[in-house]
Every structure is written in structure tokens, then in C-alpha cells.
VOGU-3710 file (C-alpha; in Angstrom, 3 decimals, decimal comma):
1> mfgfgkkagp> -4,942/22,585/43,014  -3,368/24,788/40,312  -3,279/23,334/36,695  -0,249/24,544/34,769  -0,379/21,830/31,892  -1,762/22,626/28,317  -5,498/22,162/27,658  -5,933/18,690/25,333  -6,825/19,489/21,814  -10,124/17,479/20,740
11> tigldinsst> -9,317/13,951/19,997  -9,052/12,454/16,001  -8,674/9,595/14,159  -6,660/9,755/10,839  -6,687/7,080/7,987  -3,475/7,667/5,837  -3,307/5,404/2,932  -1,638/5,579/-0,716  -5,178/6,556/-2,029  -6,842/8,478/0,517
21> isvlqlektk> -6,466/10,685/3,848  -9,737/10,563/6,022  -10,318/12,293/9,241  -12,881/11,216/12,107  -14,152/12,979/15,166  -16,825/11,475/17,527  -18,899/13,458/20,068  -20,454/12,022/22,761  -23,769/13,478/24,073  -25,905/12,198/26,901
31> qdlrvsrfas> -28,230/10,534/24,656  -25,585/9,014/22,195  -22,280/8,919/20,374  -22,355/10,655/17,097  -19,727/11,767/14,434  -19,129/15,538/14,708  -16,534/15,922/11,639  -15,640/13,698/8,830  -13,869/14,365/5,849  -11,644/12,824/3,236
41> tltppdivme> -9,357/13,837/0,290  -7,262/12,164/-2,212  -3,379/11,536/-0,967  -0,552/12,962/-3,195  0,906/10,269/-5,555  3,821/8,053/-4,398  4,510/9,643/-1,166  2,972/6,979/1,082  4,351/3,145/0,945  3,550/0,362/2,663
51> gllsdpesvg> 3,313/2,282/5,681  6,099/4,558/5,482  5,595/8,167/4,704  8,590/9,123/2,042  7,872/12,706/1,882  6,409/13,711/5,465  6,391/16,925/4,784  3,829/16,715/1,334  1,099/14,139/3,823  1,637/17,003/6,508
61> savrelldsv> 0,665/19,671/3,847  -2,192/17,695/2,833  -3,658/16,804/6,486  -3,227/20,217/7,541  -5,552/21,369/4,379  -7,965/18,411/5,326  -8,261/19,628/9,010  -8,894/23,364/7,973  -11,705/22,291/5,863  -13,397/21,061/8,766
71> gllakgpkpv> -12,532/24,039/11,066  -10,284/21,598/13,573  -7,206/24,112/12,945  -9,264/27,486/13,707  -8,775/27,992/17,163  -7,540/26,120/20,235  -5,270/23,722/21,044  -3,609/21,298/18,603  -5,964/18,185/17,973  -4,625/14,876/19,196
81> anigipgqsv> -4,459/12,346/16,173  -4,743/8,688/16,814  -3,026/7,288/13,283  -3,507/3,365/12,267  -0,421/1,679/11,152  -0,418/-0,832/8,272  0,060/-4,577/9,804  2,726/-5,350/6,906  5,011/-2,579/8,067  4,528/-3,826/12,228
91> virlmpvpkg> 5,983/-6,994/13,748  3,264/-8,785/15,939  4,269/-11,843/18,281  1,645/-13,323/20,248  4,129/-15,109/23,578  2,772/-17,682/26,502  4,137/-16,535/29,688  3,728/-17,457/33,312  0,283/-16,019/35,057  1,030/-13,276/37,116
101> mpndelndvv> 4,718/-12,505/36,231  5,490/-9,102/37,529  5,870/-6,244/35,214  9,334/-5,747/35,332  10,401/-9,557/34,868  7,765/-9,589/31,820  9,423/-6,315/30,504  12,953/-8,138/30,175  11,186/-11,327/28,631  9,683/-8,937/25,908
111> rqeainnlpf> 12,533/-7,359/25,052  14,788/-10,879/24,874  11,810/-11,726/22,244  12,047/-8,997/20,520  16,104/-9,188/20,049  15,972/-12,545/18,845  12,703/-12,733/16,419  13,143/-8,575/15,158  14,579/-8,398/11,466  15,842/-5,040/12,504
121> sideanldwt> 17,786/-3,901/15,648  16,147/-3,418/18,841  17,500/-0,165/19,179  15,911/0,615/16,203  12,507/-0,106/16,689  9,767/1,092/19,011  7,987/-1,576/20,763  4,892/-2,065/22,997  3,183/-4,948/24,559  -0,161/-5,854/26,176
131> rvpgtsrtdp> -1,444/-8,754/28,223  -4,105/-10,281/26,196  -7,303/-11,015/28,046  -9,414/-14,378/28,194  -5,867/-16,327/27,672  -5,210/-17,656/30,878  -4,662/-21,230/30,800  -2,923/-24,191/32,387  -0,322/-26,426/30,584  0,290/-29,741/30,212
141> dgveredvll> 3,268/-29,094/32,942  0,524/-27,506/35,469  2,004/-24,064/34,975  -0,644/-21,632/34,539  0,042/-19,216/31,382  -1,300/-16,241/29,721  -0,791/-14,875/26,135  1,309/-11,752/25,605  0,634/-9,657/22,572  4,097/-8,034/21,233
151> gaiqkvives> 4,107/-5,117/18,491  7,453/-3,608/17,059  7,858/-0,845/14,289  11,147/0,601/12,747  11,877/3,973/14,672  12,157/5,411/10,837  8,332/4,974/10,078  7,495/6,278/13,670  9,823/9,405/13,011  8,194/9,889/9,286
161> ywrmadvanv> 4,696/10,501/11,205  6,558/12,850/13,960  7,438/14,881/10,950  4,194/14,574/8,942  2,215/15,870/12,385  4,726/18,855/12,912  3,843/20,033/9,613  -0,130/19,223/9,858  0,162/21,044/13,387  -1,516/18,118/15,327
171> qigrleissl> -0,247/16,039/18,093  0,364/12,228/17,875  -1,978/10,651/20,470  -1,189/6,821/19,701  0,020/4,768/16,381  -2,081/1,537/16,915  -1,975/-1,417/14,108  -4,642/-1,328/11,606  -6,397/-4,971/12,521  -6,035/-4,289/15,785
181> aavralaasg> -8,214/-0,999/15,348  -10,482/-2,422/12,829  -11,539/-5,354/15,528  -12,213/-2,591/18,226  -14,929/-1,224/15,957  -16,052/-4,604/14,997  -16,533/-5,613/19,108  -18,307/-1,794/19,704  -20,964/-2,735/17,060  -21,506/-5,916/18,250
191> qlggdgalsl> -20,418/-7,699/15,057  -18,065/-10,476/16,860  -20,887/-12,613/18,118  -21,398/-13,643/21,474  -18,745/-15,810/24,019  -16,780/-18,454/21,980  -17,696/-17,035/18,678  -14,922/-17,274/16,164  -14,801/-14,373/13,646  -12,409/-14,089/10,761
201> vvnvrqdatd> -11,761/-10,230/9,887  -10,285/-9,709/6,215  -9,663/-5,904/6,179  -8,967/-5,072/2,293  -6,942/-2,046/2,470  -5,416/0,261/-0,370  -2,137/-1,384/-0,285  -2,687/-4,524/1,507  -4,877/-7,049/3,447  -5,094/-7,673/6,930
211> itlvnkavpl> -6,273/-11,457/8,002  -6,983/-11,586/11,950  -8,947/-14,516/13,269  -10,561/-13,191/16,590  -12,387/-14,486/19,865  -14,444/-12,013/21,663  -12,263/-9,074/20,241  -9,214/-10,882/21,054  -6,828/-11,927/18,273  -5,853/-15,237/17,998
221> fsrsvllgvg> -4,107/-15,378/14,686  -2,924/-12,176/12,451  -1,518/-11,943/9,278  -1,125/-9,333/6,364  -0,531/-9,955/2,791  0,470/-7,566/-0,186  -2,905/-8,105/-1,932  -5,024/-4,758/-1,785  -7,577/-2,610/-3,972  -4,576/-0,938/-5,292
231> tilesvarsi> -3,238/-4,336/-6,879  -6,688/-4,687/-8,307  -6,788/-1,228/-9,687  -3,111/-1,058/-11,403  -3,852/-4,669/-12,877  -7,074/-3,741/-14,470  -5,597/-0,358/-15,639  -2,868/-2,417/-17,740  -5,258/-5,300/-19,081  -7,559/-2,174/-20,295
241> nepleeaqkl> -4,690/-0,134/-21,102  -6,194/3,110/-19,143  -5,225/5,563/-16,499  -5,864/4,469/-12,642  -8,618/6,886/-12,909  -10,537/4,480/-15,490  -9,914/1,451/-13,575  -11,277/3,150/-10,422  -14,547/4,322/-12,149  -14,768/0,627/-13,450
251> lprvqllgvp> -14,651/-0,875/-10,400  -17,903/-0,327/-8,626  -19,347/-1,904/-11,957  -17,573/-5,221/-11,789  -19,486/-8,561/-11,370  -17,336/-11,004/-9,256  -19,729/-13,671/-9,746  -19,573/-13,713/-13,711  -22,982/-11,736/-14,472  -22,669/-10,559/-18,413
261> tsdprvgqaa> -21,988/-7,278/-19,282  -22,533/-5,713/-22,855  -19,409/-3,341/-22,025  -16,276/-5,338/-22,734  -14,134/-3,035/-20,573  -16,174/-3,333/-17,727  -15,886/-7,434/-18,351  -12,193/-7,564/-18,641  -12,213/-5,938/-15,266  -14,218/-7,792/-13,814
271> qvarsicgdl> -12,015/-10,694/-15,173  -8,489/-9,304/-13,951  -10,556/-8,550/-10,502  -12,065/-11,949/-10,114  -8,402/-13,795/-10,265  -6,684/-11,116/-7,945  -9,729/-11,352/-5,382  -9,472/-15,708/-6,064  -5,889/-15,066/-5,052  -6,719/-13,114/-1,745
281> taevgrslef> -9,417/-15,561/-0,902  -6,811/-18,461/-1,249  -4,822/-16,313/1,063  -7,550/-16,424/3,617  -7,886/-20,148/3,107  -4,106/-20,662/3,863  -4,051/-18,575/6,832  -6,591/-20,208/8,248  -5,285/-24,070/7,776  -2,022/-22,741/9,234
291> ymsqvgmvrv> -3,779/-21,720/12,346  -5,573/-25,065/12,968  -2,167/-26,928/12,148  -0,894/-24,894/14,980  -3,807/-25,378/17,388  -6,288/-28,052/16,042  -9,495/-28,152/14,205  -11,619/-25,149/14,976  -14,869/-23,620/13,671  -15,251/-20,304/12,260
301> dqvivcgqgt> -18,687/-18,751/12,875  -18,051/-15,711/10,086  -16,310/-13,857/7,750  -16,502/-9,836/8,079  -15,071/-8,330/5,234  -14,133/-4,277/5,877  -11,847/-1,774/4,214  -11,766/0,101/0,981  -12,437/-3,747/-0,794  -15,697/-3,429/-0,038
311> sipeidqfia> -16,193/-1,281/-2,977  -16,002/-4,281/-5,064  -19,725/-5,593/-5,766  -20,323/-8,997/-4,525  -17,024/-9,535/-2,879  -18,635/-11,157/0,628  -20,423/-13,566/-1,656  -17,306/-14,580/-3,641  -15,451/-15,437/-0,589  -18,272/-16,795/0,807
321> nrlnlnttva> -18,515/-19,301/-2,219  -14,726/-19,850/-2,328  -14,476/-20,764/1,512  -17,988/-22,164/2,085  -18,187/-19,735/5,268  -20,971/-17,412/6,163  -19,398/-13,832/5,185  -20,937/-10,388/6,052  -19,913/-6,566/5,243  -18,549/-4,837/8,191
331> npfqgivydr> -20,848/-2,145/9,577  -18,646/-0,061/11,995  -21,543/3,014/12,293  -23,652/0,619/13,858  -25,434/2,754/17,122  -23,743/5,704/15,945  -25,443/8,847/14,857  -24,023/10,243/11,669  -24,803/12,208/8,537  -26,011/9,791/5,722
341> nqildnmrph> -25,048/12,664/3,126  -21,994/13,243/4,590  -20,518/9,279/4,956  -22,629/7,318/2,278  -23,930/3,888/3,240  -21,494/1,908/0,747  -18,512/3,878/1,973  -19,178/2,910/5,957  -17,151/-0,667/5,635  -13,884/1,605/4,330
351> htmlmgllld> -13,652/3,700/7,617  -13,708/0,420/10,017  -10,149/1,402/11,350  -10,867/4,993/11,290  -13,694/4,375/13,703  -11,746/1,712/16,032  -8,919/4,323/16,560  -11,620/6,396/18,261  -13,366/4,128/20,506  -11,752/3,200/24,168
361> enaiptktvq> -12,395/0,173/26,263  -15,454/2,064/27,782  -17,718/2,210/24,758  -16,951/-1,516/23,911  -19,238/-4,382/25,737  -16,146/-6,706/25,774  -12,288/-6,154/26,225  -9,905/-5,897/23,195  -6,411/-5,254/22,953  -4,442/-2,151/22,096
371> idlnqgtpdl> -0,774/-1,798/21,107  0,406/2,068/20,987  3,652/2,088/18,829  4,297/5,849/19,577  7,043/4,857/22,399  10,383/4,274/22,443  10,217/1,530/24,856  7,688/-0,423/26,598  5,699/0,980/29,274  7,056/-0,699/32,725
381> tggdeegdee> 3,965/-0,188/34,558  1,397/-2,515/32,215  -1,645/-1,043/30,975  -3,761/-3,659/32,338  -2,574/-3,381/35,705  -4,519/-1,924/38,857  -3,769/1,636/40,121  -2,374/1,766/43,855  -3,714/-0,282/46,452  -6,389/1,295/48,341
391> gaeevdtpwf> -5,864/2,061/52,354  -2,581/3,471/51,609  -1,091/5,303/54,800  -1,545/8,633/54,306  1,648/10,949/54,959  1,928/14,385/56,680  3,213/16,871/54,340  4,896/19,800/56,367  6,238/21,191/53,728  3,043/22,119/51,696
401> mpallvggas> 2,728/25,730/52,863  6,393/26,848/52,202  6,102/25,210/48,597  3,071/26,882/47,574  4,577/30,638/48,747  7,821/29,287/46,466  5,275/27,955/43,723  3,718/31,571/43,545  6,620/33,515/44,009  8,119/31,869/40,857
411> mliavgmwmf> 4,950/32,227/39,034  5,114/35,737/39,514  8,775/36,199/38,392  7,409/33,863/35,361  4,614/36,222/34,451  7,455/39,248/34,941  9,704/37,699/32,452  6,901/36,831/29,966  5,776/40,361/30,013  9,463/41,711/29,328
421> fqylvipgke> 9,924/39,681/26,265  6,301/39,885/25,283  6,670/43,686/25,185  10,291/44,530/25,052  12,136/41,964/23,440  10,060/40,449/20,977  8,562/43,263/19,034  12,409/44,321/18,299  13,286/40,869/17,272  10,082/40,968/15,006
431> qelasleqei> 11,159/43,863/13,514  14,491/42,789/13,033  13,296/39,642/11,725  10,981/41,402/9,043  14,482/43,373/7,643  15,989/40,134/7,163  13,246/38,204/5,447  12,951/41,446/3,166  16,572/41,178/2,454  16,677/37,480/1,842
441> qtnkqkidqy> 13,806/38,037/-0,615  15,577/40,559/-2,632  18,782/38,263/-2,330  16,408/35,628/-3,952  15,477/37,863/-6,540  19,055/38,723/-7,560  19,964/35,095/-7,739  16,932/34,480/-10,167  18,514/37,517/-12,520  21,674/36,192/-12,542
451> skqqksvdal> 20,706/32,461/-12,848  18,556/33,685/-16,421  21,949/35,755/-17,384  24,212/32,786/-17,028  21,382/30,641/-18,925  21,844/33,087/-21,691  25,545/33,273/-21,663  25,594/29,472/-21,999  23,037/29,615/-24,608  24,802/31,881/-26,644
461> earkrslaei> 28,307/30,078/-26,358  26,816/27,003/-27,309  25,888/28,647/-30,290  28,914/30,184/-30,997  30,834/27,070/-30,789  28,279/25,576/-33,141  28,756/28,382/-35,480  32,494/27,926/-35,339  32,195/24,014/-36,387  30,016/25,334/-39,259
471> vkhgtpmtiv> 32,472/27,718/-40,921  35,281/25,468/-39,862  34,060/22,622/-41,854  32,000/24,246/-44,355  34,439/26,351/-46,360  36,186/24,183/-48,583  32,537/22,488/-49,467  31,027/25,967/-50,141  33,971/27,004/-52,423  33,991/23,596/-54,198
481> mqalkenvpq> 29,998/23,869/-54,820  30,433/27,647/-55,840  33,378/25,992/-58,405  30,614/23,743/-59,938  28,312/26,148/-60,362  29,746/28,284/-62,189  31,514/25,542/-64,504  29,051/22,548/-65,196  28,341/22,457/-69,009  24,770/22,395/-70,458
491> gvqinsvkvl> 23,769/18,710/-70,593  25,759/17,802/-67,358  23,892/16,568/-64,442  26,101/16,533/-60,517  24,766/13,543/-58,838  27,234/13,604/-55,800  29,920/15,364/-54,232  32,257/14,130/-51,253  34,936/16,123/-49,951  37,940/14,075/-48,165
501> gdtasisgys> 40,627/15,660/-47,081  42,577/17,504/-49,757  40,648/15,521/-52,649  37,019/15,813/-54,171  35,192/13,548/-55,848  32,433/14,381/-58,179  30,042/11,996/-60,148  26,810/12,382/-61,982  25,359/11,886/-65,499  25,978/13,488/-69,310
511> ssfskvshls> 24,267/13,673/-72,384  27,854/12,962/-74,363  31,394/12,234/-73,429  32,481/15,478/-74,803  30,573/17,361/-71,905  32,500/15,258/-69,246  35,736/16,795/-70,591  34,660/19,616/-70,963  33,840/19,893/-66,964  36,921/18,396/-66,021
521> inlqgtnvfs> 38,955/21,526/-68,157  36,654/23,423/-66,523  37,530/22,406/-63,229  41,243/22,341/-64,261  40,903/25,954/-64,874  39,801/27,325/-61,993  41,827/28,490/-58,851  39,885/25,729/-56,816  41,256/22,459/-58,328  45,022/21,391/-58,977
531> nveieniarp> 44,670/18,575/-61,090  41,344/16,865/-61,996  41,261/13,141/-63,383  38,425/11,413/-64,646  37,938/8,038/-62,991  35,276/6,473/-64,376  32,630/7,015/-67,792  30,545/4,654/-69,225  27,173/4,329/-71,016  25,002/2,079/-69,051
541> keqpmqisfs> 22,598/-0,384/-70,801  19,432/0,352/-68,417  19,907/4,061/-69,889  21,928/4,375/-72,956  20,996/7,868/-73,555  23,102/8,831/-70,271  26,888/8,778/-69,675  27,312/7,902/-66,091  31,095/9,560/-64,854  32,825/10,060/-61,953
551> mdgtlvpdln> 36,323/12,199/-61,405  38,452/13,316/-59,012  40,217/16,569/-58,340  42,912/17,493/-55,720  42,145/20,892/-54,032  44,767/23,467/-53,711  46,143/23,802/-50,476  44,795/26,667/-48,898  41,162/25,177/-49,241  41,747/22,162/-47,078
561> qrsgeptdva> 40,859/23,237/-43,953  39,126/20,086/-42,753  40,117/17,689/-39,778  40,047/14,602/-41,403  36,501/13,693/-41,136  34,073/13,043/-44,446  31,477/15,188/-45,959  29,203/13,812/-48,243  26,164/16,198/-49,349  23,997/15,191/-52,144
571> ssaggtsgpa> 22,919/17,630/-54,751  19,664/17,720/-57,459  19,982/19,112/-61,200  20,889/22,517/-59,950  23,663/21,814/-57,857  22,167/22,839/-54,508  22,937/21,254/-51,224  23,229/21,923/-47,794  23,870/20,414/-44,406  20,185/19,893/-43,721
581> altgaprvla> 19,405/18,300/-46,704  17,853/15,033/-46,339  17,878/13,002/-49,587  20,313/12,575/-52,453  22,611/10,431/-50,677  22,732/7,753/-47,761  23,012/9,916/-44,317  23,527/9,342/-40,645  21,477/11,802/-38,703  23,035/12,423/-34,947
591> fwadwcppcq> 20,796/14,157/-32,690  23,024/15,275/-29,809  23,071/17,899/-26,858  26,469/19,702/-25,432  25,099/19,078/-21,967  24,550/15,124/-22,532  27,310/12,994/-21,337  26,331/9,905/-22,981  26,608/12,113/-25,941  30,300/13,075/-25,236
601> rmkpfmddaq> 30,824/9,240/-24,687  29,595/8,573/-28,008  31,682/11,138/-29,955  35,264/9,021/-30,576  32,954/6,611/-31,846  31,070/8,732/-34,393  34,649/10,182/-35,673  35,853/6,357/-35,796  32,734/5,582/-38,295  33,103/8,830/-40,200
611> kkygadlqfq> 36,858/7,547/-41,097  35,484/4,118/-42,196  32,386/4,880/-43,877  32,830/8,667/-45,114  33,486/7,773/-48,619  29,764/5,893/-48,609  27,848/7,579/-46,173  27,344/11,339/-45,001  27,442/12,260/-41,328  25,185/15,090/-39,896
621> mvdidlpenq> 25,490/15,862/-36,100  22,647/17,840/-35,064  22,412/19,869/-32,079  19,021/19,992/-30,234  19,292/22,935/-28,682  19,993/24,895/-31,610  16,774/26,892/-33,046  17,784/26,245/-36,399  17,519/22,490/-35,852  14,062/22,422/-34,000
631> alvkqynvks> 12,225/21,354/-37,509  14,669/18,376/-37,582  14,003/17,403/-33,874  10,424/17,845/-34,532  10,489/15,927/-37,884  11,999/12,600/-36,054  10,105/13,582/-33,143  13,184/13,217/-30,958  12,480/12,869/-27,282  15,931/12,015/-25,765
641> vpdlfflnek> 19,716/12,122/-26,723  21,600/10,760/-28,347  19,291/9,686/-30,854  20,428/7,948/-34,191  18,658/7,685/-37,851  20,136/5,787/-40,582  18,728/7,304/-43,987  18,970/5,694/-47,601  19,428/8,283/-50,786  15,249/8,884/-50,696
651> gdvvehvpgf> 15,533/10,135/-47,205  13,542/7,274/-45,765  14,542/5,800/-42,203  16,210/2,292/-42,533  17,471/1,984/-38,990  16,869/3,828/-35,972  19,465/3,725/-32,770  18,097/5,414/-29,777  20,516/5,858/-26,689  23,898/5,165/-26,307
661> nnsgqplfaa> 25,433/1,617/-24,580  28,811/2,621/-24,275  29,689/0,314/-27,062  30,071/1,376/-30,986  28,574/-2,242/-32,181  24,932/-0,538/-32,722  26,338/2,208/-34,686  28,636/0,292/-37,173  26,335/-2,528/-37,629  23,940/0,033/-38,745
671> cdklkkiasa> 26,387/1,722/-40,773  27,237/-1,430/-42,257  23,370/-2,226/-43,293  22,998/1,093/-44,671  25,949/0,844/-46,873  24,834/-2,255/-48,311  21,538/-0,782/-48,857  23,048/2,368/-50,567  25,352/-0,193/-52,595  22,403/-2,083/-53,924
681> akpstk> 20,615/1,178/-54,929  23,379/2,324/-57,294  23,006/1,794/-61,096  25,781/-0,651/-62,370  28,358/0,509/-64,757  30,567/-0,659/-67,470
//
């Protein structure tokens, strides 16, 4: 008499795969069944994998936008969504049981079968089962049996759909196996043939393919293989070295039957698609052979191809040629009124499963099978059993009027409570909530400001550390270079200056022996060197007009501010040099960052390399976060740190060691190589 329940919203079908999200709504009129709403959108990347929604909130937002676009969320109760679950995420078992077994006993049998055969704990699973119609038979022992179909799915997958539905503002009606929904749509369209006809339904989806052998809309065998349209697109994209979007554009142009084409990319795509479709067809053939090995030889009347794979031209002819079976493309919209501008003819087979989600048995001329995985335990009442027995004895209900009065009083109390909260309590809470939201927004802005200030402080600290290092290690070299600039005689060219600890090594060329002596005497007279000695002087045969020389000088104690690491700076005739010089001497450029853990682990190995090779090689640590180093970072196209470049005297890269593998072996090997190249390039002396 009184209806206190919420009115159910419109029923819709949802197809969510890794490529697209599609929604369909049917409307039954007195004359026909017609499509009232249809829309489709691209799925956000990398959030749907083999039936599991890895990011339910993002999927829910996309579904909500799609439903808004067709006006399904404008007003009224939440839509009720029937959703298809990919076959590869569901465990399906066909079990023979004694016919007529009571539902409670059958439920125990099904549960035990699930415990014995599921690859996951039954406590982590949603189960459903149904009696398969038309499977009654008598076995050799004289026991009359029928088949029961069991479906099981992990709760974590179901929960991901619940979370998605909450964000999308929809209510889940049922979660149904994609292969069974596709069979229901084909049965409604009359494509499965008459009594005794065997049809092999091949639903080529985005992520996988469902292979189902059907007799009068009843599945006899079902299997999913992980080969789908996505597999073909990824392989084509790799083959032509193009993004997936380009492969998607080429797919409708490929010819599986080998028709020549003038476009080499289309030909390459066709070759790849032909290979994968061949593997897929082989799996269909193996599935049929496996079924016949269990039950004996059968004759398949037709193969029906549906799903996104039908966008590949000639796929039905390709399967027909390989399997030697009559093959057709599905038409689930047969007998349905729809807008051909909204649902294009070549897209109809794509939505076979989506159509099946919305059809019930009243719209189908033959009995079909339905498994609903949106439940925690099997329905103990059994979906196919008859209702209450007719002629049940009517029971007198003297309590009806008192109960009705109590119910009316309760309703009045409930209305009074509702008005109290609606007009007195809720407005005050809403004002309080608005005040809290404003305070939260203000605090967020303060946090953002503090965060920006902290980043600025961190950047200044990093620059301060860098400048301290430059001052610490650059002072001796600066003073030595200044002394050389002021005391080099005319006709002397300095080629290399090395500072190691309290010793400076100087080498170069001169026009005469006397000028080398003058240089030694001049440096000895400065307040930079306490002792200067000529180590080597000779006239090379290759250049008889030049005198090559080298000399060592001891630095006065107050200049020795370094920690023992070698500093090697090459210079030109004018004696100019600096830490950013890239030519004149072999050099190791080490790009790093203070926030990089591998860079910190690499530093001890760099110290060891400097100690070992400092007499022959320069070592330069380049902090990529400093503005003055951005030109070097761009010049060497540094994308990640640490990144090591080994340069010869001309500044050419002779070795590149990206990254750090917690071992100094690649560093020392590259230093050895650079040292040998530098030694071979030096002019011989006598």
C-alpha cells in the first residue's frame, strides 16, 4: 500500500576497456525497442588492466563526464549500470550435478568446487552460479544430470568497480562476464541459428579475445586468450616506429588477405596484423580441438566475429580461410531502432557485449545464461527456480491495523525530525562548514607560500656551498696564473699548468733556452714560489725552431689551501684559463646534483680517480642546478645525473659513462682510456 523505497534510475550498459568507455541505454516502446542514448569516449591511459581498474577514481570521473554529456545525471535517481567484466579476469567452471538437487545442497557443492579449483582464496572471491538450461541428460550409470555454470572473481576487482561507481554517481546493477553478454546479444538478434546449431563466437576485444562455443545461446565451452586489438596496435606502432595514434589510423587500411599497397607503412602494418591474427586464429582452432578431445567430433555451423577486432578489414574472411568454416560479422543491432549517424554501421559489431548487458530473457526468443558477479555469495534461492507454490493458505492478520497506525505515527515523527534538521540544524552546520572550508583554503595558500620560500632558501644554500667550493679550491690556481701572467718573458708559451698540493708543474714552448731560464728566475723572485727547478728542456726534431720545457715550483705555505685533489687547467698562449675551459688538456666532466643519491655514492670514487689520474687529467664537477652551468648542461644534452664525459685535448668526447652502477670500474676504465689517448697525442721529447 505504501512505497517507501527509492525509485530506481534508468538502466544503462557500460563497456570499460583500456581503449574506450561506452554507454548505451535502450527504450522499449509499444512498437519497438530503440536506442535512446549512446556515447563513447577515450579511456585515460594506463588505468584499466585486464579488468582491474587501477585508478577507479579517474575512471569514475571519465564515466561521470560521459553520462553528463548525454544528460543521464541531470536529474532524477542514479542510473543503474550493468557492466561487462573481461573473461580473463573471471574463473568460469561448468560442472555436471544430479538434476533436481535442492538449491541449498547445490550451493554447498558449488562452494566446495570453488574451494578446490579457484587460484585464490574463496574468502577473497565473489561467486555466482546458475543452472544451464537444456543440458539435462542421463549418464552411463543411469543418473540424470544437468550442468551448472560457476563464475568467480576476486573481490579486489569488484571493489574497484564499486569505487568507480561511487565517483561516477551511478549504482551498479550487475557485473556480467563479457562473453556471456555477447552471446545474449547475438541470441536476441537471431544470429545463433536454430535448434542444434553450433556457433563459435569470437569476441576480439581491446585487451583479449573471448572464444565461446554456443548451442542455442547456451555456452558449452569458453576461453579467453591475451591477444586483442591492443596487441596488434602496439606491434604495428613498434614496427613502423610511430606512436599508437598513427597505428590506430593505419589499422582500418590494412588488408589481411595480402592485397598490394603503394604505402609502405600500410604494407608493414598489414604484415604485422596478419601475423598476430594468424596466432589468434590458431588459438581459436586449438580451443575447438580441445573441446572435441573431451566430447568427440562436432560440426561447427558458423563462426561469428564481434568486438573491436571487427575494425580490421577482412578479418572474417581471414578466419574463414584459415579454419575452413563459414564466418560472419556480428550485427547486434538487428531489430533495434537506432540513429545511423550516431552508431556507424562499421561500429555496430564493437558494441555486441554492450547490447547484451541491457537485454533480459523477455527480449530473447531462447533461454540464455546469466552470471552476476556483483555479490558476495551465491544466491541460495537459485535464479531459475519457480516462485511460491500456488494455492498457499491465506493467513489471517489481526495485527494489520495496529501496525498500520504505528507505522503512520512513525512516519509523522520521521517527518518532524526531518523538518527539524532541514530548517534548524543543517543551515547552521552548512555555515560552519563554509567557514572551515575558507580557513582550509587560506591555510593551503600559506603552505604554498612557505613551500616556495623553502625552495628559494634551498637554492640559495646550494649556491652558497658551490661558491664556497670555488673559493676554497680556486684560490691557489688564481694566484699561480696571475704570477705567470706577470712574469712570462716574450717568446715563451705556457701550454699546461697543474697544481697538486704544494707543487705547481708548468710546461710549454720557448724560442730559446735562455728565455726558459729567465722564466725560472722570474718565478723564483715572486712571493708565490719558494723554489723553481727546470725538470726537462729539449728541442724536438719535429719542430726545431721551438724549445719544449717543463719545470716544477714549490708553493709558499700560505697558498696551499687545497685538500689534495688535483686541479688541471689548460691554457692558450695568453695564459687564460678557468674551470669551464673545455680544450687544452684531457678532462673529465662529471655532471651531478646535490639532491641525487647516486651522485653522492659516486663522489668517493671520483676522489680516488682524482688522486690516481690527477697528474694527467683534469676533473670538473658540474652542478646542473647552478645557473652558470646551464650552457654546459645544454651543450652536452644532459638528461639525468650522474653523467660523465671524457674529453681529449681538443675537447672531443672520447668516452661517455651515463649513470652510476655502484662500482668505480667504468670510471677507472674510461680514465685509463683517456690517459692513453692523451699520452699518444703528446709530442715526443729528447
